[in-house]
GUMARKE-115791 format. One record per atom (N, C-alpha, C): residue in one letter; chain; atom name; z, x, y. Coordinates in steps of 0.001 Angstrom, whole numbers, plus 524288, in hexadecimal, padded with zeros to 5 digits. Layout:
REM GUMARKE-115791
[a, A, CA, [Z, X, Y]]
...
END
This chain:
REM GUMARKE-115791
[x, A, N, [E8EF1, CA87E, 2BDEB]]
[x, A, CA, [E8AC3, CA98F, 2BA3E]]
[x, A, C, [E8AA7, CA545, 2B61E]]
[x, A, N, [E8604, CA370, 2B4C9]]
[x, A, CA, [E8572, C9F4E, 2B0EF]]
[x, A, C, [E8585, CA166, 2AB64]]
[x, A, N, [E849A, C9E04, 2A7E9]]
[x, A, CA, [E8475, C9F47, 2A257]]
[x, A, C, [E7FEC, CA302, 2A132]]
[x, A, N, [E80D9, CA720, 29E1E]]
[x, A, CA, [E7C85, CAA96, 29CBA]]
[x, A, C, [E7934, CA843, 29858]]
[x, A, N, [E7433, CA987, 29883]]
[x, A, CA, [E706B, CA78F, 294B4]]
[x, A, C, [E6D3D, CAC17, 29299]]
[x, A, N, [E6BF6, CABE5, 28D9B]]
[x, A, CA, [E6804, CAF68, 28B6E]]
[x, A, C, [E62D7, CACA8, 28C2D]]
[x, A, N, [E5F46, CAF3F, 28ECF]]
[x, A, CA, [E5A33, CACF9, 2900C]]
[x, A, C, [E55F5, CB00E, 28D45]]
[x, A, N, [E5247, CAD48, 28AF4]]
[x, A, CA, [E4D8C, CAF9F, 288C4]]
[x, A, C, [E4911, CAC8B, 28B2D]]
[x, A, N, [E4553, CAF5E, 28D71]]
[x, A, CA, [E4121, CAC9C, 2902A]]
[x, A, C, [E3BF0, CAF6A, 28F89]]
[x, A, N, [E37D5, CAC72, 290A0]]
[x, A, CA, [E3293, CAE94, 290E5]]
[x, A, C, [E3053, CACF8, 29630]]
[x, A, N, [E2B56, CADD6, 296F2]]
[x, A, CA, [E28DD, CACC5, 29BFB]]
[x, A, C, [E2955, CA70B, 29D74]]
[x, A, N, [E29E2, CA609, 2A277]]
[x, A, CA, [E2A25, CA0AE, 2A46E]]
[x, A, C, [E24AE, C9E70, 2A4F9]]
[x, A, N, [E2473, C994D, 2A514]]
[x, A, CA, [E1F95, C969F, 2A62C]]
[x, A, C, [E1C17, C95B8, 2A181]]
[x, A, N, [E1E0F, C96C4, 29CD5]]
[x, A, CA, [E1AEE, C95BB, 2982E]]
[x, A, C, [E1AC5, C8FD7, 2973C]]
[x, A, N, [E1676, C8E08, 29542]]
[x, A, CA, [E162C, C887E, 293F3]]
[x, A, C, [E189B, C87D1, 28E94]]
[x, A, N, [E1D9E, C86DE, 28E9A]]
[x, A, CA, [E207E, C866D, 289B5]]
[x, A, C, [E24F6, C82A2, 28A75]]
[x, A, N, [E2717, C80FC, 28623]]
[x, A, CA, [E2B80, C7D71, 2863F]]
[x, A, C, [E3032, C801B, 283CD]]
[x, A, N, [E34BE, C7F16, 28606]]
[x, A, CA, [E3987, C810D, 283B1]]
[x, A, C, [E3AF4, C7DBD, 27EFC]]
[x, A, N, [E3EE7, C7F61, 27C55]]
[x, A, CA, [E40F3, C7C59, 277F7]]
[x, A, C, [E4449, C77ED, 27A15]]
[x, A, N, [E4570, C7430, 276D3]]
[x, A, CA, [E491D, C7017, 27852]]
[x, A, C, [E4E97, C7254, 2779D]]
[x, A, N, [E5023, C757D, 27B56]]
[x, A, CA, [E5509, C785E, 27AE9]]
[x, A, C, [E570D, C79A5, 2805A]]
[x, A, N, [E5C2C, C796F, 28114]]
[x, A, CA, [E5E3C, C7AFF, 28629]]
[x, A, C, [E5DCD, C80D6, 2871B]]
[x, A, N, [E5C44, C83D0, 28330]]
[x, A, CA, [E5C00, C8989, 28397]]
[x, A, C, [E5683, C8B72, 284C2]]
[x, A, N, [E52BC, C87E2, 284DE]]
[x, A, CA, [E4D47, C8964, 2853C]]
[x, A, C, [E4AAA, C86ED, 289F2]]
[x, A, N, [E47D2, C8A25, 28CA2]]
[x, A, CA, [E445B, C8880, 290D8]]
[x, A, C, [E3F14, C8ABD, 28F3F]]
[x, A, N, [E3ACF, C8922, 29176]]
[x, A, CA, [E35D9, C8AE5, 28F40]]
[x, A, C, [E3574, C90CB, 28E3C]]
[x, A, N, [E36EB, C93FF, 291E9]]
[x, A, CA, [E3641, C99A3, 2912A]]
[x, A, C, [E3B76, C9C8E, 290F1]]
[x, A, N, [E3FC6, C99BD, 29097]]
[x, A, CA, [E44EE, C9C2F, 290EB]]
[x, A, C, [E48A2, C99BD, 28CF6]]
[x, A, N, [E4BB7, C9D14, 28A81]]
[x, A, CA, [E5023, C9B42, 2874D]]
[x, A, C, [E550B, C9D5C, 289E0]]
[x, A, N, [E58FF, C99F3, 28A6A]]
[x, A, CA, [E5E01, C9B7B, 28CC6]]
[x, A, C, [E625C, C99DE, 28912]]
[x, A, N, [E6571, C9DC8, 28773]]
[x, A, CA, [E69AD, C9CE4, 283BF]]
[x, A, C, [E6EC6, C9E8C, 28663]]
[x, A, N, [E72CA, C9B36, 28658]]
[x, A, CA, [E77C6, C9CDC, 28892]]
[x, A, C, [E796D, CA20A, 28614]]
[x, A, N, [E7AEC, CA5C1, 28965]]
[x, A, CA, [E7BCE, CAB10, 28784]]
[x, A, C, [E7FF0, CAB62, 28340]]
[x, A, N, [E840F, CA82F, 28399]]
[x, A, CA, [E8817, CA87B, 27F86]]
[x, A, C, [E85ED, CA6C1, 27A39]]
[x, A, N, [E8226, CA342, 27A49]]
[x, A, CA, [E7FB6, CA196, 27566]]
[x, A, C, [E7BBD, CA5A8, 2737F]]
[x, A, N, [E791A, CA83A, 2771F]]
[x, A, CA, [E75AE, CAC8B, 275A1]]
[x, A, C, [E78EC, CB0D6, 272F9]]
[x, A, N, [E7D6A, CB200, 27526]]
[x, A, CA, [E80D4, CB5F1, 272CC]]
[x, A, C, [E82A5, CB441, 26D59]]
[x, A, N, [E8397, CAF3E, 26C95]]
[x, A, CA, [E850D, CAD4D, 26762]]
[x, A, C, [E808A, CADF9, 2637E]]
[x, A, N, [E7BD0, CACF9, 26544]]
[x, A, CA, [E7736, CADD1, 261FC]]
[x, A, C, [E76B5, CB398, 260AC]]
[x, A, N, [E7776, CB6EF, 2649D]]
[x, A, CA, [E773E, CBCA6, 263BB]]
[x, A, C, [E7B6E, CBE57, 25FDE]]
[x, A, N, [E801F, CBC3C, 26050]]
[x, A, CA, [E8459, CBDAD, 25CB0]]
[x, A, C, [E8304, CBBFE, 25726]]
[x, A, N, [E80B4, CB76B, 25691]]
[x, A, CA, [E7F10, CB592, 2516F]]
[x, A, C, [E7AF4, CB939, 24F23]]
[x, A, N, [E776F, CBB1C, 2525F]]
[x, A, CA, [E733B, CBE8D, 25096]]
[x, A, C, [E7516, CC413, 24F68]]
[x, A, N, [E799B, CC582, 25157]]
[x, A, CA, [E7B6E, CCAED, 250EF]]
[x, A, C, [E7C17, CCCCB, 24B52]]
[x, A, N, [E7CFB, CC945, 247A7]]
[x, A, CA, [E7D91, CCACD, 2422E]]
[x, A, C, [E7860, CCC1B, 23F87]]
[x, A, N, [E741E, CCB2E, 2422D]]
[x, A, CA, [E6EE9, CCC47, 2401E]]
[x, A, C, [E6C54, CD043, 243C6]]
[x, A, N, [E6C39, CD534, 2424C]]
[x, A, CA, [E6A49, CD944, 245E2]]
[x, A, C, [E64EF, CD82A, 24840]]
[x, A, N, [E6147, CD61E, 24540]]
[x, A, CA, [E5C14, CD51D, 2476A]]
[x, A, C, [E5C48, CD0E6, 24BA0]]
[x, A, N, [E5F58, CCCCA, 24AAA]]
[x, A, CA, [E5FE7, CC8A9, 24EA0]]
[x, A, C, [E6282, CCAD3, 25380]]
[x, A, N, [E66AB, CCDBB, 252BE]]
[x, A, CA, [E699D, CCFED, 25720]]
[x, A, C, [E6622, CD371, 25A75]]
[x, A, N, [E6329, CD6DD, 257F1]]
[x, A, CA, [E5FAF, CDA6E, 25ACA]]
[x, A, C, [E5B73, CD76C, 25DB5]]
[x, A, N, [E595C, CD361, 25B3F]]
[x, A, CA, [E553E, CD052, 25DC4]]
[x, A, C, [E574B, CCD7C, 26299]]
[x, A, N, [E5C0A, CCB54, 2624B]]
[x, A, CA, [E5E3E, CC89C, 266D7]]
[x, A, C, [E5FAD, CCC7B, 26B19]]
[x, A, N, [E617E, CD10C, 269A4]]
[x, A, CA, [E62A7, CD51E, 26D85]]
[x, A, C, [E5DAB, CD6A5, 2706D]]
[x, A, N, [E596B, CD73C, 26D93]]
[x, A, CA, [E546A, CD88C, 27007]]
[x, A, C, [E5277, CD41E, 2737F]]
[x, A, N, [E5359, CCF49, 271CA]]
[x, A, CA, [E5197, CCAC1, 274D5]]
[x, A, C, [E53FC, CCAC0, 27A4C]]
[x, A, N, [E58FD, CCBDB, 27AAC]]
[x, A, CA, [E5B81, CCB76, 27FCC]]
[x, A, C, [E59B6, CCFB5, 2838C]]
[x, A, N, [E56D6, CD38D, 2819F]]
[x, A, CA, [E54D3, CD7A0, 2850C]]
[x, A, C, [E4F32, CD6D5, 286B9]]
[x, A, N, [E4CD2, CD27D, 2853B]]
[x, A, CA, [E4756, CD1A8, 28686]]
[x, A, C, [E46A9, CD066, 28C4C]]
[x, A, N, [E42BE, CD2E9, 28EAA]]
[x, A, CA, [E418A, CD1FA, 29424]]
[x, A, C, [E3BA1, CD20C, 294C8]]
[x, A, N, [E395B, CCD69, 2952C]]
[x, A, CA, [E33AF, CCCF0, 2959A]]
[x, A, C, [E3105, CCFC4, 2910B]]
[x, A, N, [E3319, CCF02, 28C6D]]
[x, A, CA, [E3130, CD191, 287B7]]
[x, A, C, [E2CE2, CCE46, 28540]]
[x, A, N, [E287F, CD0B1, 283D1]]
[x, A, CA, [E2455, CCD9C, 2815D]]
[x, A, C, [E2650, CCABA, 27C85]]
[x, A, N, [E2481, CC604, 27BD6]]
[x, A, CA, [E2646, CC2CB, 27777]]
[x, A, C, [E24CD, CC520, 27235]]
[x, A, N, [E20FB, CC899, 27219]]
[x, A, CA, [E1F62, CCB17, 26D37]]
[x, A, C, [E22AB, CCFE4, 26BED]]
[x, A, N, [E2655, CD142, 26F40]]
[x, A, CA, [E29C0, CD5C1, 26E4A]]
[x, A, C, [E2CE3, CD4D4, 26948]]
[x, A, N, [E2D7F, CD8CA, 265FA]]
[x, A, CA, [E3078, CD81E, 2611E]]
[x, A, C, [E361A, CD644, 261F7]]
[x, A, N, [E3872, CD77C, 26668]]
[x, A, CA, [E3DC6, CD5A7, 2677C]]
[x, A, C, [E3DED, CCFC0, 2682D]]
[x, A, N, [E39DF, CCD9B, 26A86]]
[x, A, CA, [E398B, CC7EB, 26B39]]
[x, A, C, [E38E3, CC550, 265EB]]
[x, A, N, [E356E, CC774, 262B4]]
[x, A, CA, [E349C, CC54B, 25D75]]
[x, A, C, [E399C, CC599, 25A41]]
[x, A, N, [E3C46, CCA09, 25A72]]
[x, A, CA, [E412A, CCAAB, 2577F]]
[x, A, C, [E4549, CC6CE, 2595F]]
[x, A, N, [E4584, CC5E7, 25E73]]
[x, A, CA, [E4945, CC225, 26090]]
[x, A, C, [E4812, CBCAA, 25E9F]]
[x, A, N, [E431B, CBB32, 25EA0]]
[x, A, CA, [E41AC, CB5F5, 25CD1]]
[x, A, C, [E430F, CB53F, 25713]]
[x, A, N, [E41CD, CB915, 253DC]]
[x, A, CA, [E4303, CB8C1, 24E42]]
[x, A, C, [E48F0, CB86B, 24D76]]
[x, A, N, [E4BD6, CBBAB, 25038]]
[x, A, CA, [E518E, CBBA3, 24FB9]]
[x, A, C, [E53D3, CB66F, 2517C]]
[x, A, N, [E5205, CB46C, 255E5]]
[x, A, CA, [E5410, CAF7C, 257DE]]
[x, A, C, [E5301, CAB04, 25410]]
[x, A, N, [E4E66, CAAF4, 251C2]]
[x, A, CA, [E4D2D, CA6D8, 24DF5]]
[x, A, C, [E50BF, CA744, 2492E]]
[x, A, N, [E51D1, CAC0F, 24771]]
[x, A, CA, [E554C, CACD3, 242F1]]
[x, A, C, [E5AE7, CAB53, 2444C]]
[x, A, N, [E5C98, CACA4, 248FA]]
[x, A, CA, [E61E2, CAB40, 24AB8]]
[x, A, C, [E6271, CA550, 24AE8]]
[x, A, N, [E5E89, CA2B0, 24D11]]
[x, A, CA, [E5EB6, C9CF7, 24D5F]]
[x, A, C, [E5F27, C9A98, 247ED]]
[x, A, N, [E5C22, C9CA6, 24447]]
[x, A, CA, [E5C70, C9AAF, 23EE6]]
[x, A, C, [E61E3, C9B8C, 23C9A]]
[x, A, N, [E641A, CA022, 23D8D]]
[x, A, CA, [E693E, CA16A, 23B67]]
[x, A, C, [E6D96, C9E2D, 23DE5]]
[x, A, N, [E6CEE, C9CC6, 242CF]]
[x, A, CA, [E70F5, C99C2, 2458B]]
[x, A, C, [E7194, C9439, 2436C]]
[x, A, N, [E6D8E, C9230, 24112]]
[x, A, CA, [E6DB7, C8CC8, 23F25]]
[x, A, C, [E724D, C8C02, 23B62]]
[x, A, N, [E7338, C8FC7, 237EF]]
[x, A, CA, [E775C, C8F4A, 23408]]
[x, A, C, [E7C1E, C92B2, 23529]]
[x, A, N, [E7C51, C951A, 239B2]]
[x, A, CA, [E808E, C98B4, 23AF9]]
[x, A, C, [E8549, C95CB, 23D32]]
[x, A, N, [E89B9, C986D, 23D15]]
[x, A, CA, [E8E64, C9666, 23FB5]]
[x, A, C, [E8D48, C962A, 24593]]
[x, A, N, [E8FD4, C92A8, 24867]]
[x, A, CA, [E8EDE, C923A, 24E0B]]
[x, A, C, [E8FA3, C976D, 250D9]]
[x, A, N, [E8C13, C9891, 2548A]]
[x, A, CA, [E8C63, C9D81, 25770]]
[x, A, C, [E8DE0, C9CB9, 25D24]]
[x, A, N, [E8E95, C97E5, 25ED0]]
[x, A, CA, [E8FD5, C96EE, 2644C]]
[x, A, C, [E949A, C9A26, 265D3]]
[x, A, N, [E9445, C9D0C, 26A26]]
[x, A, CA, [E988F, CA086, 26B92]]
[x, A, C, [E9D85, C9D97, 26D23]]
[x, A, N, [EA1F3, C9FD9, 26BA0]]
[x, A, CA, [EA6F5, C9DA1, 26D43]]
[x, A, C, [EA73D, C9DB0, 27333]]
[x, A, N, [EA920, C998A, 27567]]
[x, A, CA, [EA9C6, C9945, 27B0D]]
[x, A, C, [EA4C9, C983B, 27E0C]]
[x, A, N, [EA086, C971C, 27B54]]
[x, A, CA, [E9B9C, C95F2, 27E0A]]
[x, A, C, [E9C47, C90FB, 2813B]]
[x, A, N, [E9A2D, C90D9, 285FD]]
[x, A, CA, [E9AA2, C8C17, 28926]]
[x, A, C, [E9844, C8757, 28671]]
[x, A, N, [E944F, C8846, 28340]]
[x, A, CA, [E91C7, C8413, 2805A]]
[x, A, C, [E90F9, C85E8, 27AB6]]
[x, A, N, [E94D7, C851A, 2774D]]
[x, A, CA, [E9402, C8688, 271D7]]
[x, A, C, [E8F64, C836A, 26FA6]]
[x, A, N, [E8C40, C85FE, 26C84]]
[x, A, CA, [E8794, C8360, 26A74]]
[x, A, C, [E8712, C845F, 2649F]]
[x, A, N, [E84E0, C80A2, 261CE]]
[x, A, CA, [E83FB, C816E, 25C36]]
[x, A, C, [E7F77, C853E, 25B5E]]
[x, A, N, [E7F2A, C8741, 256A1]]
[x, A, CA, [E7AEB, C8AE8, 25564]]
[x, A, C, [E758C, C8889, 2564F]]
[x, A, N, [E750E, C836F, 2559C]]
[x, A, CA, [E7002, C80F0, 25682]]
[x, A, C, [E6E24, C81DC, 25C1D]]
[x, A, N, [E71D0, C820D, 25FBB]]
[x, A, CA, [E705A, C8304, 2652A]]
[x, A, C, [E6ED8, C88BB, 265FB]]
[x, A, N, [E7168, C8C3D, 26324]]
[x, A, CA, [E6FDA, C91C4, 2636A]]
[x, A, C, [E6A59, C9274, 2613C]]
[x, A, N, [E6918, C8F7E, 25D3B]]
[x, A, CA, [E63D2, C8FA3, 25B10]]
[x, A, C, [E5FE7, C8DC7, 25F2A]]
[x, A, N, [E613E, C89C9, 26220]]
[x, A, CA, [E5DC7, C87E9, 2665B]]
[x, A, C, [E5D2C, C8BFB, 26AA5]]
[x, A, N, [E615A, C8EDE, 26BC3]]
[x, A, CA, [E6105, C9317, 26FA0]]
[x, A, C, [E5D2F, C973F, 26DCE]]
[x, A, N, [E5DB0, C98B0, 268D6]]
[x, A, CA, [E5A2D, C9C9A, 26699]]
[x, A, C, [E5490, C9A8E, 266A7]]
[x, A, N, [E53D1, C959E, 2654D]]
[x, A, CA, [E4E8F, C9355, 2654A]]
[x, A, C, [E4C18, C93A4, 26AB5]]
[x, A, N, [E4F37, C9308, 26EC7]]
[x, A, CA, [E4D2D, C9369, 27420]]
[x, A, C, [E4B28, C98EE, 27537]]
[x, A, N, [E4DFF, C9CD7, 27361]]
[x, A, CA, [E4C4C, CA241, 2742E]]
[x, A, C, [E475A, CA354, 27109]]
[x, A, N, [E473F, CA19D, 26C26]]
[x, A, CA, [E42A4, CA268, 268D3]]
[x, A, C, [E3DEA, C9FAB, 26B40]]
[x, A, N, [E3EC5, C9B1E, 26D8F]]
[x, A, CA, [E3A8F, C9840, 27025]]
[x, A, C, [E382F, C9B81, 27491]]
[x, A, N, [E3B73, C9DF0, 277B2]]
[x, A, CA, [E3982, CA12E, 27C07]]
[x, A, C, [E3660, CA5CD, 279E7]]
[x, A, N, [E3854, CA848, 275CC]]
[x, A, CA, [E3583, CACAD, 27378]]
[x, A, C, [E3033, CAADB, 2715E]]
[x, A, N, [E301B, CA679, 26EA8]]
[x, A, CA, [E2B35, CA46A, 26C8B]]
[x, A, C, [E2768, CA30D, 270F0]]
[x, A, N, [E296E, CA0DC, 2751E]]
[x, A, CA, [E262F, C9F90, 279A6]]
[x, A, C, [E23D1, CA482, 27BFD]]
[x, A, N, [E26F8, CA891, 27C85]]
[x, A, CA, [E250B, CAD89, 27E9A]]
[x, A, C, [E20BF, CAFC4, 27B21]]
[x, A, N, [E2189, CAF75, 27608]]
[x, A, CA, [E1D8C, CB16D, 2726D]]
[x, A, C, [E187F, CAE4B, 272F2]]
[x, A, N, [E18EF, CA92D, 2733B]]
[x, A, CA, [E1459, CA5CC, 2738B]]
[x, A, C, [E1134, CA6B7, 2787F]]
[x, A, N, [E13E9, CA813, 27CCC]]
[x, A, CA, [E1141, CA8C0, 281D6]]
[x, A, C, [E107E, CAE78, 2834F]]
[x, A, N, [E125C, CB211, 28009]]
[x, A, CA, [E11C7, CB79A, 2813F]]
[x, A, C, [E14DD, CB943, 28606]]
[x, A, N, [E1959, CB6C1, 286D7]]
[x, A, CA, [E1C9B, CB801, 28B5D]]
[x, A, C, [E215F, CBB27, 289A6]]
[x, A, N, [E23D3, CBDED, 28D40]]
[x, A, CA, [E2853, CC131, 28BD1]]
[x, A, C, [E2D55, CBE0D, 28B2B]]
[x, A, N, [E312A, CC094, 288CA]]
[x, A, CA, [E3658, CBE4A, 287E3]]
[x, A, C, [E3A6A, CC1A0, 28AA9]]
[x, A, N, [E3E0F, CBF09, 28D24]]
[x, A, CA, [E4283, CC1B3, 28F99]]
[x, A, C, [E477B, CBEFC, 28DD5]]
[x, A, N, [E4BB9, CC201, 28D8A]]
[x, A, CA, [E50D1, CBFC5, 28C2F]]
[x, A, C, [E54E3, CC25B, 28FAD]]
[x, A, N, [E5877, CBF1A, 291A7]]
[x, A, CA, [E5C74, CC121, 29531]]
[x, A, C, [E60EF, CBD3B, 29593]]
[x, A, N, [E6540, CBF0F, 297AE]]
[x, A, CA, [E69AF, CBB99, 298B4]]
[x, A, C, [E6959, CB9E3, 29E59]]
[x, A, N, [E69EE, CB4D1, 29F1C]]
[x, A, CA, [E69A3, CB29A, 2A460]]
[x, A, C, [E6ED0, CAFF8, 2A595]]
END
């Protein structure tokens, strides 16, 4: 079994561009699962962020206008802002330790997919692959 990834995606075939990021493809964001868990642990001290990320991982073809999608986007943007000045969150023993700036790029990839879904009226799904 390969490395697990947290995936957030919208419909395929949209005429869109991904971010300049290894975590972003036009309609998909893929974050190494151990780093997603580090982001979740960082968010755990803020109940609204924690609840929004918990709801995000349960999305399955959910309309982009769903309040859970909006809450996830708002939480992710706030987490990214908070990570800029935070102590490093890269998990101990991670195959590829990364600075917080890279976690911010991971979050930006997910926010990009959500924004793309909203712009095109397509659904959002999140799952571990």
